C-alpha positions in Angstrom: 38.2 -8.4 36.3 41.7 -7.0 37.3 41.9 -9.7 40.0 41.2 -12.5 37.5 43.6 -11.0 34.9 46.4 -10.8 37.6 45.7 -14.4 38.6 45.7 -15.6 35.0 49.0 -13.8 34.2 50.7 -15.1 37.3 49.5 -18.6 36.7 50.7 -18.6 33.1 54.1 -17.2 34.2 54.4 -19.9 36.9 53.6 -22.6 34.4 56.3 -21.4 32.0 58.7 -21.1 34.9 57.9 -24.7 35.9 58.6 -25.8 32.3 61.9 -23.9 32.4 63.2 -24.9 35.8 62.1 -28.6 35.7 62.6 -29.3 32.0 62.9 -33.1 32.1 60.1 -33.7 34.6 57.7 -31.4 32.8 58.7 -32.7 29.4 58.0 -36.3 30.4 54.7 -35.3 31.9 53.7 -33.4 28.8 54.7 -36.2 26.5 51.4 -38.0 27.0 49.4 -34.9 26.1 51.6 -34.3 23.1 51.3 -37.9 21.8 47.5 -37.9 22.5 46.8 -34.7 20.7 49.2 -35.7 17.9 47.3 -39.0 17.4 43.8 -37.4 17.3 44.7 -34.4 15.2 46.9 -36.4 12.8 44.1 -38.9 12.2 41.5 -36.2 11.7 43.8 -34.2 9.4 44.7 -37.2 7.3 41.1 -38.3 6.9 39.9 -34.8 6.1 42.6 -34.5 3.5 41.8 -37.9 2.0 38.1 -37.0 1.9 38.9 -33.7 0.3 41.1 -35.3 -2.3 38.6 -38.0 -3.1 35.7 -35.5 -3.4 37.9 -33.3 -5.7 38.7 -36.4 -7.8 35.0 -37.4 -8.0 34.1 -33.9 -9.1 36.9 -33.9 -11.7 36.1 -37.3 -13.1 32.4 -36.5 -13.0 29.8 -37.6 -10.5 27.4 -37.7 -13.5 29.0 -40.8 -15.0 28.2 -44.5 -14.7 30.5 -47.4 -15.4 29.0 -50.7 -16.7 30.7 -54.0 -16.9 30.6 -57.6 -15.6 32.0 -56.8 -12.1 30.4 -54.7 -9.4 32.8 -52.4 -7.5 31.3 -53.2 -4.1 29.6 -56.1 -2.4 26.6 -54.0 -1.2 27.0 -55.6 2.2 26.6 -59.3 1.0 28.8 -62.0 -0.4 30.8 -61.0 -3.5 29.7 -63.7 -5.9 32.7 -63.6 -8.2 31.9 -67.0 -9.8 28.6 -65.5 -11.2 30.1 -62.2 -12.3 33.0 -63.9 -14.1 30.5 -65.8 -16.4 28.5 -62.8 -17.4 28.7 -61.6 -21.0 31.0 -58.7 -21.6 29.9 -55.3 -22.8 30.1 -55.0 -26.6 29.5 -52.7 -29.5 25.8 -53.7 -29.5 25.3 -52.1 -26.1 27.1 -48.8 -26.9 25.2 -48.5 -30.2 22.0 -48.9 -28.3 23.0 -46.2 -25.8 24.0 -43.8 -28.5 20.8 -44.2 -30.5 18.2 -44.8 -27.8 19.3 -42.8 -24.7 18.7 -39.1 -25.3 19.6 -38.4 -21.6 23.2 -39.6 -22.3 25.5 -36.8 -23.5 28.5 -39.1 -24.2 29.1 -42.8 -24.2 32.3 -44.7 -24.8 33.5 -48.3 -24.7 37.0 -49.0 -23.3 38.7 -52.4 -23.1 41.6 -52.6 -20.6 44.4 -55.0 -21.7 46.8 -55.7 -18.9 50.5 -56.8 -18.8 51.4 -55.5 -22.2 55.0 -54.8 -23.4 55.6 -51.7 -25.5 58.8 -51.5 -27.5 60.6 -48.8 -29.5 64.0 -49.8 -31.0 66.2 -51.0 -28.1 63.9 -49.6 -25.5 61.0 -51.6 -24.0 58.7 -51.2 -21.0 56.5 -54.0 -19.5 53.4 -54.2 -17.3 51.7 -51.6 -19.3 47.9 -51.4 -19.6 46.4 -50.8 -23.0 43.1 -49.0 -23.3 41.3 -49.8 -26.5 38.6 -47.2 -26.9 35.7 -46.0 -29.0 34.8 -42.4 -29.7 34.3 -39.9 -26.9 36.6 -41.6 -24.4 38.4 -38.3 -24.0 35.0 -36.7 -23.1 34.2 -39.1 -20.3 37.7 -39.2 -18.8 39.9 -36.4 -17.5 42.9 -36.8 -19.9 44.9 -34.0 -21.5 47.5 -34.3 -24.3 50.8 -32.7 -23.5 52.4 -33.0 -27.0 50.9 -34.0 -30.3 47.2 -34.8 -30.5 44.5 -37.2 -29.4 43.1 -39.9 -31.7 40.8 -38.5 -34.3 37.2 -39.9 -34.7 38.2 -41.1 -38.2 41.2 -43.1 -36.8 39.0 -44.6 -34.0 36.2 -45.5 -36.4 38.5 -47.1 -39.0 40.6 -49.0 -36.5 43.8 -47.3 -37.6 47.0 -48.4 -35.8 47.5 -45.1 -34.0 48.3 -44.7 -30.3 48.5 -42.0 -27.6 51.2 -42.8 -25.0 50.9 -42.3 -21.2 53.5 -39.9 -19.7 55.6 -42.7 -18.1 55.6 -44.7 -21.2 56.7 -41.7 -23.2 59.5 -40.9 -20.7 61.0 -44.4 -20.8 60.7 -45.0 -24.6 61.6 -41.5 -25.9 63.9 -40.4 -23.1 62.5 -36.8 -23.0 62.5 -36.3 -26.8 59.3 -34.3 -27.3 59.2 -34.9 -31.1 57.2 -38.1 -31.0 54.5 -37.5 -33.7 54.8 -40.0 -36.5 57.2 -42.2 -34.6 56.3 -45.9 -34.1 56.0 -48.2 -31.1 55.2 -51.9 -31.1 52.8 -53.9 -29.0 50.4 -56.8 -29.5 52.7 -57.8 -32.4 51.9 -54.7 -34.5 53.5 -51.3 -35.1 51.5 -48.3 -34.0 52.1 -44.7 -35.1 52.3 -42.3 -32.2 49.8 -39.4 -32.3 51.0 -37.8 -29.0 51.5 -38.3 -25.3 49.5 -37.3 -22.3 50.2 -35.0 -19.3 51.1 -36.8 -16.1 47.8 -37.7 -14.4 48.3 -40.5 -11.9 45.8 -43.3 -11.1 42.2 -42.2 -10.6 39.3 -43.6 -8.6 37.8 -45.4 -11.6 41.0 -47.6 -11.8 42.5 -46.0 -14.8 46.3 -45.5 -14.7 46.9 -43.3 -17.7 50.6 -42.6 -17.0 51.5 -46.3 -17.5 49.2 -46.9 -20.4 48.7 -46.6 -24.1 45.4 -45.6 -25.7 44.5 -46.9 -29.1 41.3 -47.6 -31.2 38.9 -50.4 -30.1 38.6 -51.6 -33.7 42.3 -52.0 -34.0 42.3 -54.2 -30.9 39.4 -56.3 -32.5 41.8 -57.2 -35.3 44.5 -58.4 -32.8 42.9 -60.2 -29.9 39.7 -62.2 -29.2 37.3 -59.8 -27.6 34.9 -62.6 -26.6 37.4 -64.0 -24.2 36.4 -63.8 -20.5 39.9 -62.6 -19.9 38.8 -59.2 -21.0 36.3 -56.9 -19.3 35.3 -53.9 -21.4 33.7 -50.9 -19.6 30.8 -49.0 -21.0 31.0 -45.4 -19.7 28.0 -43.2 -19.9 28.0 -39.5 -19.1 24.6 -37.9 -18.3 23.6 -34.9 -20.3 23.6 -31.5 -18.6 20.7 -31.1 -16.2 19.9 -34.8 -16.2 19.9 -36.7 -12.9 22.5 -39.5 -13.0 20.2 -41.8 -11.1 17.5 -41.4 -13.8 20.2 -42.1 -16.4 21.2 -45.2 -14.5 17.7 -46.6 -14.4 17.2 -45.8 -18.1 20.5 -47.5 -19.0 19.5 -50.6 -16.9 16.2 -50.9 -18.7 17.8 -50.4 -22.1 20.6 -53.0 -21.5 18.1 -55.6 -20.2 16.1 -55.2 -23.5 19.3 -55.4 -25.6 20.5 -58.4 -23.8 17.0 -60.0 -23.7 17.1 -60.5 -19.9 13.8 -62.2 -18.8 11.5 -60.3 -16.5 12.2 -61.2 -12.9 15.7 -62.3 -13.7 18.7 -60.5 -12.2 20.9 -58.2 -14.3 23.7 -59.9 -16.2 25.8 -56.7 -15.8 26.9 -54.3 -13.0 26.3 -50.5 -13.0 28.9 -48.7 -10.9 29.3 -45.1 -9.8 32.2 -43.3 -8.2 29.8 -42.4 -5.3 29.8 -46.1 -4.3 33.5 -46.0 -3.7 33.4 -42.6 -1.8 30.6 -43.9 0.4 32.6 -47.1 1.3 35.7 -45.0 1.9 33.7 -42.7 4.2 32.6 -45.7 6.2 36.2 -46.9 6.4 37.4 -43.4 7.4 34.9 -43.3 10.2 36.3 -46.6 11.6 39.8 -45.3 11.3 38.7 -42.0 12.9 37.2 -43.9 15.8 40.4 -46.0 16.3 42.6 -42.9 16.2 40.4 -41.2 18.8 40.6 -44.2 21.1 44.4 -44.4 20.8 44.7 -40.7 21.4 42.3 -40.9 24.3 44.4 -43.5 26.1 47.5 -41.3 25.5 45.6 -38.3 26.9 44.5 -40.3 29.9 48.2 -41.2 30.7 49.2 -37.6 30.0 46.5 -36.3 32.4 47.9 -38.4 35.2 51.3 -36.8 34.5 49.9 -33.3 34.7 48.0 -34.2 37.9 51.2 -35.5 39.3 53.1 -32.3 38.4 50.3 -30.2 40.0 50.4 -32.2 43.2 54.1 -31.8 43.4 53.7 -28.1 42.7 51.1 -27.7 45.5 53.5 -29.5 47.9 56.4 -27.2 46.9 54.3 -24.0 47.3 52.4 -25.0 50.5 54.0 -22.2 52.6 53.3 -19.7 49.8 49.7 -20.8 49.7 49.4 -20.4 53.5 50.9 -16.9 53.3 48.5 -15.9 50.5 45.5 -17.1 52.4 46.7 -15.4 55.6 46.7 -12.0 53.9 43.3 -12.5 52.5 43.5 -14.6 49.3 40.2 -16.5 48.8 40.0 -20.2 48.1 38.6 -19.6 44.6 41.6 -17.5 43.7 44.0 -20.3 44.8 41.9 -22.8 42.9 41.9 -20.7 39.8 45.7 -20.1 40.0 46.5 -23.8 39.9 43.8 -24.7 37.5 45.0 -22.1 35.0 48.6 -23.4 35.4 47.4 -27.0 34.7 45.5 -25.8 31.6 48.5 -23.8 30.4 50.8 -26.8 30.7 48.3 -29.0 28.7 47.9 -26.4 26.0 51.7 -26.3 25.6 51.8 -30.0 25.2 48.9 -29.9 22.8 50.5 -27.2 20.7 53.6 -29.3 20.4 51.5 -32.2 19.1 49.7 -29.9 16.6 53.1 -28.4 15.5 54.3 -31.9 14.7 51.2 -32.5 12.6 51.7 -29.2 10.8 55.3 -30.1 10.1 54.3 -33.5 8.7 51.6 -31.9 6.5 54.2 -29.6 5.0 56.5 -32.5 4.3 53.7 -34.5 2.6 52.4 -31.5 0.7 55.7 -30.1 -0.7 57.9 -33.2 -0.5 55.5 -35.9 -1.8 52.9 -33.7 -3.6 50.0 -35.1 -1.5 47.8 -32.2 -0.4 47.4 -32.3 3.4 45.9 -29.3 5.1 45.5 -28.8 8.9 42.2 -27.0 9.1 41.4 -24.3 11.7 38.6 -26.6 13.0 41.1 -29.3 13.8 43.5 -26.8 15.3 41.0 -25.3 17.7 39.7 -28.8 18.4 43.2 -29.8 19.5 43.6 -26.7 21.7 40.1 -27.3 23.2 40.8 -30.9 24.0 44.1 -29.9 25.6 42.4 -27.3 27.7 39.7 -29.8 28.8 42.4 -32.3 29.8 44.1 -29.5 31.8 40.8 -28.8 33.7 40.2 -32.5 34.4 43.7 -33.2 35.5 44.2 -30.0 37.5 40.9 -29.7 39.3 41.7 -32.1 42.2 45.2 -30.7 43.0 43.7 -27.2 42.7 40.9 -28.0 45.1 43.4 -29.5 47.5 45.5 -26.3 47.4 42.4 -24.1 47.9 41.3 -26.0 51.0 44.7 -25.9 52.8 44.6 -24.4 56.3 46.8 -21.3 56.3 48.3 -21.9 59.7 49.1 -25.6 58.9 50.4 -24.5 55.5 52.8 -21.9 56.9 54.2 -24.3 59.5 54.8 -27.1 56.9 58.4 -28.0 56.0 
């Protein structure tokens, strides 16, 4: 045990000395290992962080919700038949009334009509490319929105189609320039003045496609007075939230049967609507992430292959430089396994140093993204140890041949070498 510890300590010391004495040569040789580990761990860390953020968002929005409209979110592996989906009838008040009265497994349901490319004005200020969300009751129950100042639309306002509105955070910032006293003020869009009830906290775009920061939320019945809801230009969403303890798949099948009855779809005919879930997006993204993961590993593998040749080259040069020393060690009784272990540990140490540099770069970038751009990126311990383990494995593979060559040197020939 003492012999192994002494060999290990000596080998690590010699590896560090090699790095210090031949800085440029060693750095260039380690560069391949550093780039390879960086590519692999950066891809794994980025994908793990994206998956974690997506799963958090799914849990925040609710994995117990279904979104029903004309357009399916995914192609389910076949052709995306947009020409058929475009001609489907839109969701309407008839469907949501049926859900509210005939689906006991649904806790909440809301109809929301997105209206794109609106311009919202207030005095001399205006902001364009805003999305309006015309909603029925309970929209705040099926979406993760929170009012920062003022209040949300009351059921009476929504039911009566009152011209009241809740502003998204970006809309509020640009129209009111930081003035928090917005209640009772008016803004204009769709040719009418709307009284401001409040504005939302900054949220960002979610997986369901809602960008509440750059939006206004107002009653569905108010929109019915201002635009033609039957136009195929518009695509209302019926959002249904399953009741506590109810399986979302059961609610999905129940909603499908109810909507087919309400729409009088003939038996055997396909649905004239699409039922979507956030899990569909997360599953598609998981497949995409797997492909990116594979590509990243391949790129990193080539870098590691090049790096391993560099490490092997260093070790062959090191063996050549220490040939006399190896001969003297073997002459005084050093065993071949001790010589092999000495050079193998040195190769592994150099590779781990290169790998740690790559991991350190990933860690630095994760701090920049997390604290500079507010995108949560975390280097997990699993990925850290994976990077170190791959580095050690590359060290063994690239150092084994030079180490074996050193251990098999004839002591007499080695001592006489120049």
